[in-house]
N, C-alpha and C positions, 0 to 999 in steps of 0.2 A: 516572493511574489506577490505584486497588489492584488487585494481582494475586495470587492465591494463590500461594505458594511452599511448598516442603516443605524442612523441616530436621531432621536425625536427631541428637536429643540424647540424651545418657547420663544417666541419672537413677536414680538407686537408690531403689527404693520404701522405706517406711519400715518398720523390722525391730526386733526386742527391742532387739539393739547399739546401733542407733542411738536408740531412745529412751533407753536408758541414758545414751549420752553425753551427749544434750541435757542430760537431768537432772543429772547430772554436773556440767554447766557452769552449770546453773541455781542449782545448790546452792553453787558455790564463790563469792568473795569478788571477783572480776577482771569489771569493768563492762563491759569491750570483750566478753568471753567470753561475759556474761549477752546482750547484744545481739545477738550472732551466734545464740547459742541460739533467742533466741526469734525472728529471722528463720526459722532452719530449721522451726522448730515450726510457723510461720504459712505457709510454703510447703509442708508437707506437710499441713496441714489443707486449703489453696486445692486440693491433687493428690487429695483423696479419703480421705486417711487419717484416722483416728479420733484415735489418741494418749489414751486413756482414761486412762493413769497418771500424766500431766503435771500434770495440775488441780491436785492437791493440792500438788504440789511448788511450782508457781508462785504457791500463793494464800499459802504457807510463805515462799519466799524472793526471789519478784519484787515482790508487792504491798507489801510496806513500802520499797521502794527509792525513792529522792528524784530518782533522774535522769530528766530529761527524756523521751530516746530511748526508756527502758525504759518507763515510765509509757505513751508513746502507742503502742508495740508490745504491751504489754497488753491497752490498750482495744482493739486491733485483734484480738486473739486474742480476747477476751470475745465481741466481736460475731462471730466466726466459728463457734466451736462451737456444738453444739446445747444449748438450753438446755430442751428437754423430753422425756421418754421416749416409749417407743410408744405409750402411752395420751393421750397429751397433756397430762401433767402436768408442772408448773416440777420440775425436778429440785432435790432436796434441797440440792445441795451450792452451788446458786446464791445462797442466803441468805449464806454465807459474804463473798460480794464485795460484800454491802450495806453493809457498815459502812466497809469500805475506799471504796467509792463516797460515803458520807455525809462521810469524812475528807476527799476530795479536794474535795467541794463547799463544805468550809468551809476549806480549805488557803490560807496567806497569799500564795502565790505566784498570780497571777492567770493564767498560763498554763495551770497543772495545773486550775483550776477551769474556765476557758474549754473545755479539749479534754475535761474530763469529762461538760460540758453538752452538748457537741457529739455524744458519744457516747451519751446517753441519748436522742436523737432517733432513735436506729437500735434502740432497746429496745421490746418491744412485750408484755412479760411485766408485766401489773398486779401480782404479787406483789413482784416485785423493784422495782417504782418506788414501789409504796405508802410504805415508809418513807422514800424519799428526797424525797415531793414539799414537806414544811416547809422542809427546806435549797433546794431548789430556788427556792422561794419569796423567800427570804432573800436570793437574789441577785437579784431584781429592782431592789432599792434598793444594791446597790455602788456603791461611787464609779468604778469602770471602765466603760467603755463595752462594752469588750470582752467583760466578764462578762454586763452586762445584755442584751446582743445575742443571745448564745446562750442565755441563761436564758429570754429570749422565744421562741426556736425550739423550746426544750424541752417549755416549757407548750403551745405551738401542736402539736407532736408529741403528747405525750402526752393532751391534751382529743381529737383526732382519734381515739383508739383505739375499738375498740367498748365499751369500759368506762371511758372517758376521763371523762366528766362524772361519775361517780362519784369519781375521783380528785382531780381538781379542778372541785368544782361552779361556784364562780365565777369560772373562770377567764376569760371575756370581760370582765367586771368588772373585773378587775384589771388586765388588759391592757388597758382603756381609760383607767383611770387612769395606767397608767405611760405611755402614749402622751401623755396631755395634759401631763405635766410632761418629758418626754423631749427632748434637744436632739441626740443623735447622729443621724445620718443613717441609718445600716445598722439602727440599734434601733429605728427610728420606723417604717421600712419593713417590717421584723419583725413589730412589734405590728401595724401596720396590714393587712398580709396574714393575719396570724392572724384578726383581727376579719374582714375578708373572708370567710375558710372557715369561721368558728365562730360568727360573730355580725354576720350582715350587717347586720340593721337598725342596731346600733352603729355600722358603717362607715359607712353612708350618712348616719347622723345626723351625725358627725364630718366628714364631707365637704362637706353641704350648711352646715354653720355656720361652715367654713373657706373657702367657696366664693369667698370675696374675696382670701383669702392663699393660693390655690393657686399662683400664678405664685412666691410667696416659697420653696416647699417644696424641696427638694434633688430632683434628677431622679432617683433611686432612689425617693423616695415619689409623685413624678408617674406614672411608669411603674406603681406599683401603683393609683393612683386610676384611669389610664387602665382598667386591667382590672377594678377594681369597676365601673366603668360600662358595660363590655362585659357584664357578668355580671347587672346589675340590669333593664337595659333590654332583656332579651329578651324579647318579648310573650309575655304579656300585665302583666309585672310592671312598676312602675312608672311605666305611662304618663301618669300624670298631671303626674309629677315630669321628662319625658323635656326638654322644652324646658330647664329648669335645667341637666340634664347636660349638652346640647348647649352651652348657653353656657358652661360648665366647660371640655369639650374645644376650644371656638374661642379661648376665653382661653390656654390651654396652645399655642396655635399660636405664640406669640412665645417661647417656650420658647429658650434657647440650648443644649439638648441635642438632638442630632439624632435620637436615637433617641427621644425623647419626641415629637419633630414627624412621624415616621413613623408610631407608633402613634397619634398623634392623626388622621392624615389616614385610616388604616384604622376607626378608631372612629366617626369622622363619617359616612362612607359605611356602614358597619354601622347606624347608628341613624337616619340618615336621607335619605330620598331626593330631598329638595328641591334644586332648582336652586343654590340659595344654598349648603349645604351641600356639595353636590357640587363645585362650581367651589372652595370654601376647599382640599378635601382635591386638586383638581388642581393649584391653585397651590402647596400645600405639596411635593409630591412634583416640580413642577418647580424648586422652590426648592433641595431637595435634589438634584436631579439636575446643576443647574449647580454647586452647592458642594461634592459629594464628588468625589473623585477616583479612588477605587478602583473599578475596571471592573464587579467584581462587584456592588456596591452599585449601580451605575447600570444594571444589566441587570434588577435586582430590581426595581427604580423603574420602569423601563420595561413589566416586566409588568404592575405595579400599573396603571398608566396605559394600557394595554392594555384591562384590564378595566373600567376606568371608560369607555374608548370604547364597548366592547362592549354598556354598560346605559345609557349617558349620553351619547351622541355630540354630542347638540345643545350640551351643555355644555362637552365637550372640543374644539369648534371654536376656543371663544376663546382657548386657551392653545398653539394649534399654533404659534406663532413662539419661546414659551418653550420649547417641546420641541425646536424646530428647533438651540437654541442649543446642546444636547449633541452636535451634529456636530463642536466644536471637540476631544472626544476622539479620541487617537490610535487607540483600538481598533476595527478595522473591524466586529466583532460588535455594537459600540455604535452605528456609523454606520449599519446595515444596519437594527438594531432602529428607530430612530430615523425612516428614510426609509419603511420599512413602515408606522410607526404615520402619519405625516405624510401618507401616501397615500391614506388610509382618512379622513382627517377634510378632504379637501379638499371646498373650496364654491365657487362664483362669487365669494362674496365674499372670500376669501383667497387663491386659486388666483395671482393674479398677484404677490401678496406672496411667496409662497412659490416661484413661478417665479424670481423676482429674488433672492431668498437663494440658491437652488441654484445660481443662475448666476454670483455671485460665488463659489461655492465651486468652481465647476468653474475659474473666472480663478485662484484660489488653487494649483492642483494644476498649473499652468504652473509655477511657479516652482521645482519641484523639490527642495522643502525637506520636502516631507512623506515620511514614510514608507510604502511601499506605494501612492504616488500614482495610479499606473495603475490599481490596484484600485480604489481611491476614486472615480476619474476616471469608471469603467464602473459605478460604481453608481449615480453621479449622473446620468449619461447615461441609463440606465434609469428613473430617478425623473422626470426631465423629460420623457421619452417617455410616462411613465404620465400625466402633467399635461398635457400636449398634445393625448394622444388622446382623455381624458374632457371636456377644455377647450380645444379648438382655438384659441379666441383669442388663447391666451398662446404659441403657436407662434412666432408672428413673431418676439416679443421674444428668442427663445432659441436657433431654429435654424439662424442664420447663425454665431453664436459656435461652436455644436459642429461645424459643417463645417468649422472649421479643425482639427479633432481627426481628420479622415477619414486623415491620414498618420501616426496616434498611432503609435508603436513598440507599445505594448500592442493587439494585433491583437484581441484580445476588446472592448475599448474603443471600435475603429476600427468594429468588424463592428457593435455598438450604435447607435452613429451612423447609420450607412449604411442601416440598417433602420428607424431613427427618419425620417431623411430620404425614404426610400421611403415610408412608412405617410403622413407628411403631405403629402406631394405628391400623393397619391390623394385623401385625406379634407379637406386643404384647398385648392382651386384656387385661391384669391387669391395664395396664395405660390407657386403654380407656378412660374412667368415668372421671378421672383427667383431661386428656388431652383436653377431649370436653368443661370440664367448663372452662380451662382455655381459649381456643380459642373463646370461647363465648365473655370472659371478655376483650380480647385481641382485639377483632377482628376490633374494632373504630381505631386502631392502623396504620391498613395496609391502604398505600398508592398507590400499584403497582397494576395495572389491573390483571395482571397474579396471582399475590398472592392472591388476592381475588378471582379468580376464583377457584383456588385451594382449599383454606379455605372452601369456599362455600361446594365444593362437598364432603369435609371432613365432613362440619355439617351434609349434607344431609344424607349422607350414614352411619353415626357411631352414630348419635343422637337416641338412641332407647329407652329410658325411658321417663316416660311423663314430669319429670321435664326439660330432656336435651331437648326434642322437643320443648316445651314452650318458652324456654330459647333462642333457635336458632332461633326462628319466632321472639320473641321480640328485638333479637340483631338486624337480618336484618332490620325489621321495623323502629328500632331506626339510623340506619345508612343511610335507604332511607328517612328520614324526612318525613314532611307532604305532603300528596297528595290532590290532583293533582301536578304534575310540575310545571304546567303553570297555569294559569286562562287567560280568557277572558271577557272584560268588554264592554259592548255597549258605555258606556261613557267614555270609553279613559283612566280610571284609572287603576293604576298596583297595585295590591296586591298579598305579598308575603308570601306564605302558611307554608314556612318554617321560617318563623323569629317569634320568641317569642312575648308576649304583652309586655315585659320591653326590652329596647336595649340592646343588649350583649356589653360588655364590649371590647375594643382593637378590634371590628371589624367595618367594613362597610357594606354596601348592594351595590351589584353590580347587577344592572338590565338593560335588553335589551327589547327594545320596538320596536315591528315592525305593521305597518297596514296591516289587513287582511279583505277579502271579505265573510261576512256569506254565508250560504246556499240561504238566501233571500234576498241577494244583498244589504246589508247593511255591513256600514264598522264597525270594531270594532279594539281595540289594543290588541294585544297579545303579553306577555312578561314573562320573566324567572327570576327567582332570586336565586342567592346563595350568602353565609356567604365569603366574602374576608377579610383574615387576615393582619391588618396590623402592629400589634405585636406579638411574642409570643404567643399562646394561651395554657391556660392550660388542662392536660387530663381531658376528660370528658365535656368540655364546648360543648356547641353547634355547632359551627363551625368545632371542632376536631374530630365529630363523625360523620358527613355526609359524611363520603368518597366515599359510595356508588355513593350519588347523584351527586357528584361533578362529579364521572367516567363517570356516563351515561349521565348527562347533557352535557360533552365534547364529546360526540357521541359515545361512547364506548357500541353498541348493542350488540355485544357477552357476554360481561359482564350481561347485562340486561337479554340476554336469559339463562346465568345460574343461575341469580338470580330464574327467574320464574322454572326452572327446581329444582332447591332447593326449592322453598315453596313447590312445587308440591310434593316431596317427603317427608317433614316434614307435609304436612297437609294428605296424606295418612297414613302415620304411626302414624299421631294423630289419625285417626279414629280408627286405631287398638287397641290403649293403651288408650284411653278416654271413658270413661263410658257415658259420659254426650253427648248425641248427637247435644245438643246446642251448648256447646262448640266448638265441630268439626265443626258444620256449621258455626259458628262464624270465625274461623280460616281461613276456605275454602272461606267466602265470602271476608275477609281481602287479602287472597291472589290473588284472583279473582281481586279486587280494584287495585292491585299493576300491575297485568300483563295488565290491560286494561290502566293503566295510563301511561304505558309504550309506550305500542301501540300509543295509542293517542301523545303522545311525537316524536316518530319515525314517524309517518302520518304526522303531522304539517309541517307547514313551516318554525319553528321556526330555527332550526338547518342547517347549511349548508348543509350535506347530510343526507338525509333520511334513515330510518331502510333499513338494506341490506334484500333480502329475505329469506337466512338461518335463520337468527334472527328471522324475521318475523313469518315464518312457525313454529319455535319450540318453541314461545310464542303461537301462537295460536292452537298449539298441546297440551299445558300446559292446557290451558282454557278449550278446548273440553274434557281434559282427567277430569280435576275436575268437571264439569257436568255431565258427564256420566261415572262411574268408572265400569270396568270389573274386572273379577279375573285374568284370565291371564295378562292385562295391569298392573295390581296392583303387580303380581309376579315380570314380569319384569322390573317395575320401582324400585322397594325396594330390590331385590335380585339378578338379573341378573350383573347390574353394579359390585357390591361389588365381584360376584364371578368372571367377568371377571379380576379383578382387582389382585384379588389373585392367579389366574393364570397365569397374565402378571409376578408376584415375583417371583411365583414357576421357571418359566420358565427362568428368571433372574439368579436364583438362580442355576440353573444347568448347563447354560452356561458359568458362573463364575467357578463350578466346574470342566468343561469339559475343561477349559482353563487350569485351574491348573494342571489337569492330563498332559494335553499335553505339558506343560513347564517342566514337570518333567524329569530329566535325566534318559535315559534308557541307561544302559550298559549291555554288553554280555561279559560274559567270555568263552574262547574257554575250550573244557572238559577235554582237556591233560596238560593244563596249570598247571604250578607247584604252590602248596601251601605250604607255612613253616608254620608249627605248631609250635609257639612261646614257646609252654607248654612243650614240649621234651626237649627245648635249655637249656641251664644252665643259670640261673640269677646272678649268679655272679659278681659283681663289675657294675650292669646294674642300671640306677636311674630309678625313677617311671616314669620320662618324656620319656626316652628309651622303657620301657615296653610298654605305651600306643602307641607309635609310632608303636611298632611291631605289635600290636593288629590292628592299622589302615590300615596298609600295607597288613594285612594277609586278613582282609575284602574288601579291594579295588581289592586285586587279586582274592576272590572268585566271587566278584561281576562284575568284569570287570572293575574295574576302572582306569586300568594302560593302557586298550585297547584302541587304537587309529587309527580309520580307516582312511586310505588314498585311495581318489578317483583319482586314476592315471589317469583314461578317464575323470575325468573335470580336470586334470592339462592340458591333452593334447589339450583340448579345448581351453586353454588360450593361446596356441601357435599359432601366427600369421606370416603368409609368408610376406615380406615385398618386396621383389625383385623375378624376375624370375629366373628359373634354367640356362637360358642361358646368364643372365648377368655376366660381368667380377666379379663383388662382389655380393655374395650371402648373403642375411641376414634375420634373424626372429627373432621375439621378443616373449618372456614369459612375460605376462601382470598380475601383482600382485596390487589388488586394496585395499589399506586399507582405512580406514575411512578418513582421510584428506589427503593422496599423492597418488599417480599412480606411480609404480616403473617399469621401463620397463628394462629388460635384455636383452640385443641383441647381438644375434651372428652374427658375421661379419665374412665371409669366403672369402679369396682370391683365387679364382678359376683359376689364372692366371699362367704363369711361370716366372712372373716381381715382382719385390718389389714394393709396392706400399708406397709412399711418403706421408707425411702429410695427411692421410687420415682423415676424420673429420664426423662425425654424425651429421646432422645439422638437428633439429627440429624444429617446430612451432606449435601452438595450435590455436585453436577456441573457444569459450565458456568460461567460467569462469576456464580455465587452465592457470598454470602459470609455467614455466619451473624455477627450482631450480639452476640446475648446468650450467655452462658455457662449451660450446662444447671442449672437447680436440683433439689436433693432435695425430695420432699414424702413426707408422711405421708398416707394415705387410709385413711379406716377403711370398716368393711363396708358394701357397695352404697350407698357415697356417690359423689360426681362432683366433679372439681377440672377449672378453667378454666386451661388452660397458653397463653400467649402465648408466640410466638418470632418474632422480626424479622431477616428476611432482605435484606441489602444487594443491589441488582443493579447491575451496571456496566457492562454492554453490552447489546443485543439480539440474544438467542442463546437457543436452547430449552435449558431447565436443568433438573435434575431432582433432585428433594430426596427421600432417602430416611433410613430408621433404625429405630430399634427401642426399646422400652419397657423398661427394666428395675427390677426390684423384688425386694423380701425379704420374706420370710414369719417369725413366729416360730418354724414350724414345720420349715421347710426351712432349713438355714443356707445353700446356695449361693442365688445370684441367679440368678432365673428372667428370661427373656427373650421377648419378643414381638414379632415381626418385623412391620414396618408396610410396607402397600402403597406404591410410589413415587408421587410428587404429580411431573405435569409439568406444567410452566409453559409455556404456548401465547406463541409470538413475536407471534400476533395482539393480545396485550394491551399490546404496546408500538409497534406501528407504526399510523401513521392516512394515510390517502389526501391527498395534496397535489398541486400542482400547481406546474408549472414549464415554462419556454419551451423552445421545440423545439430552439433553440440551445444552450441550458443542458442538454438532455437528452442531445445529441448530444456535448457537451463530455465531461461526466461518463463517458458511455459509453467514449469514447475513454481517457479518466483512469484509470477503476478496472479494478484489476488482478485481483480475484477475479471469478471466472466460474464458475458452475454450470449445466450444459444438461441440460436434463431431457426425455427423450421423451416424446413424447403417446402414450397410452395409456389410453383411454377408451372407453366403449359410446356416449356421445352422438355423435349424426351429423350435429347441426348445429352447422355453425362459429361461429355469433352465439352460440347458445347456449352452445357450450363456453366462448367468452369470458367471458361474462357469469358464468357459474359460476366461473372462476378469480377473476374481479374480485370475487365474492363472497366466495369462500374465503381470499383472501389481503387483505381488507380495503385494497386497491390503489384507484387514480385511473385512468381511462382517458383518456390525453392525445390519442388517435389522434380526431380530430372526427367526429360522427355521420355526416358525407355522405361521408368517406372508407370508410365501413364498410357503405353502401346497396348494394344490389343483389346479383345470385348470380352469383357468378363463380367459386366452387367453390374459393378461397382466400382467405385472411384474414390480414392482418398488424397488429401493434398494440402501442403502447407503453404501460406502467403503470408508474406511479409512487407512492412513499411514503415517507415521513419518518418516523423513530424518534425517542421523547422525548430520545434523547441526540445528537439531530442527524445520525443517520447516514440516508445517502440509499441507497434500493433500487430499483433499476430493473430493468424486467423486459420482455422482446421476446417476444410471439408471432407466430410465423409457423406457421400450419397449412393443410393443403390436403387437400379430400376426395376419396379414391381413387374407382376404379370400380366398387369394392364395397361404397361408401357410407361407410367407414370414414375416420376422419380419421387423418392422420399430420402429423409436423412435430415442432418443438423448441420448447421455452421456455426462453429463456437469460435469467438472473439475473446480476446483475452489481452487485456493490457495493465500498467500501473496503474492509471488514472480512470477514474468512473466515465468522466465524459467521452473520451475518445472511442471506451467501448459501447457507451449508450448512442454514440452517433455514428458508428459504422453501422452498428445494428439496425438502426434506423434505417441509414441508406441501404445495406442490401434488401430489407422488407419493402422498401417502396421499388429497388430496380429488379427484384429477382424474378417477376412474374413476366415481364416481357422478354423479349428477344433484342430489344434495342436501346 
């Protein structure tokens, strides 16, 4: 990204001595010295110097030079200098250069002629151009295409001047004749563009007369033809010939130029909303998507396809498999956009085909040949998850494959897989039995603590039959190994309860010993041992199955508490399905042994950190529950958890449905709008595409598709007063904020009775803002106004400030006058928009982002929900916390907010507030982001807005 930098450069301003030195070099005969002198003169002029004494010297000693470099610098000099006086009249000395320009236009050297014609495109003084017109027209018939090309450009520029139709009244006719006989591609393009701008009817006639030969045109001319069709087909122009234009566009779809194909696709959609036209545009975009290797081009094409999907989803459904082929790109941003687009195009008709394609992509990630294969696999898992949730019938074909990745080294991907398994187990009861069996078989492969915790919850909740319960208990005991986790011997010898009688191949015993003092005051040695693998182990070996044991011995007592809760649920369910009380009591005893062993390990001094209080209380609760079980507690443990999970899924589905409804476009038609009944029209001579287009237009008219509401009040709010009414120069700016730039349309009014010379709007910026254009000088007549446009590039989401002044000169006062402008503050709210993300993604980003801004709550609002809604409205963010979690009156509230900037930056906000005894709210608002700017800017915005209720 472009960052502003400061560099101190020494530069001598123009002085009389320097002007004399340049003048001496120009008067000399040394060509190299003349070139350097001209360069210095041009640089001084660009830096604001006038150098009025150089003009006559240049006319005498530089104009006659035949050197190409000097001639090019001369034209640049002539372009820069002021050609009018304070009253707006052309300077008399400008007539001196006309003869030289006429000689250059008749010069035998093609380069001199060409650059002179190109220079004339920059002149706007009719007094200088008028004597040159005959020479310009003569160059239209020159033998060299380079001269003809620039002659056409010069004629176009002159004719578009305010008095251009008087200088060359028959310019369109001359250019049309030249176009008919021209063979050079660039010259034909310049001639056609001139007709498009100055003689649209002639350009249209030429296009329609050559409609059958458009495919033979060069790509430059084809692009100009597409632009012309864009221009003339805007309603209500040329509606009768719209079908002919669309046929030309469709014929250009076979052009070998990718630029022409891209423009054709955009033109088709803008001209017609018929399904046939939209399908042609979508197919063209997909063709370019598969043929282009540049990732930026692919991202742009995906944006265009996404726009088509917004308004023509039914048509886009047919090209979903073509879009999926773009997953072959190695870029993750492209893959992510493809998957997001495809998931919005799912239908019962294509979901199985899409799921099968995604399944093949998952298999490809196992080879290890893909760069960032783990991240790509995580994206695929999330996409398949979305498919299966919306269309449960495809879950059976993919879930068993995904369960092989529960032990993935990419923890995020493994978490996504186990969350997918958990949701499908609840929403698709037909797959529950096979998934529970597969989970029991593959549980030993899991290496991440969080994945183990979720997998254990699934086993505890959905193991319903006797065989499933017994298999789950056996799996957990196998992964825990022999108990206890460590032994104490008074003789000081260490025994490993998890080590088998025969040594394990490719493994070594890692043991740790420390002396402890027993209750009776004697010394003993405490030890714990696990298996450390020196070489890769085979699945099913002892070292590879003790995943729970190794995690618990590493100090993960939260997982130990989950193990205790799962065993408790399994034992309680076993008591319901097991007829033999002996077997049930045996399982209960085994579970109690596991829990007491965990408590023994947690309370011992072997581990650096003892067991935490929450995990200890949870395990003790499980022990008491197994020793004395009541019906109410049994119902809570065996039913309530699953019911809560089902309720959470239902609420999630409801929120997603509401968001889809909110995104749906709502349009309203006025009751007196005209509806054109195409059924009553004559269909003679109309193609199928035109008939479809008529239908679509009628539908849009009936549903308000053509209605565009303009908020004039909002436009007025964008106008900022920059100076006072009593200032000699009044200025106001209309601010237009685009995604990546800001446009200031500044109206400058001369409120004096004098002419203001060299009036310049000087702007500067603070923050990640950058001026694009160099300020220009203007001459403002008494009581007249001028529109000045300034473009400012925005490179990041950060509150910025634009400040500056207006500088001008008057004939009475020799010094420059300055009017200081009011500051323009750029609001961060223009660059962020509400977005959604999964809770897991939010927590991961919260832990990853390093910039945090903590804002204390200081507000007069006394209702916590009202304050939350006020913050959401003020920050333009989305509340991720479900409404059910915010229900009730408990005196405190905690919520997560999320937004995304146009630059792809994430903004995370956590609100934690509590109502005090006196009724006031207290707490903090924490903002986290990857960049400092967005965190500080959002904090300032919240601090400014949180006090009021509006």
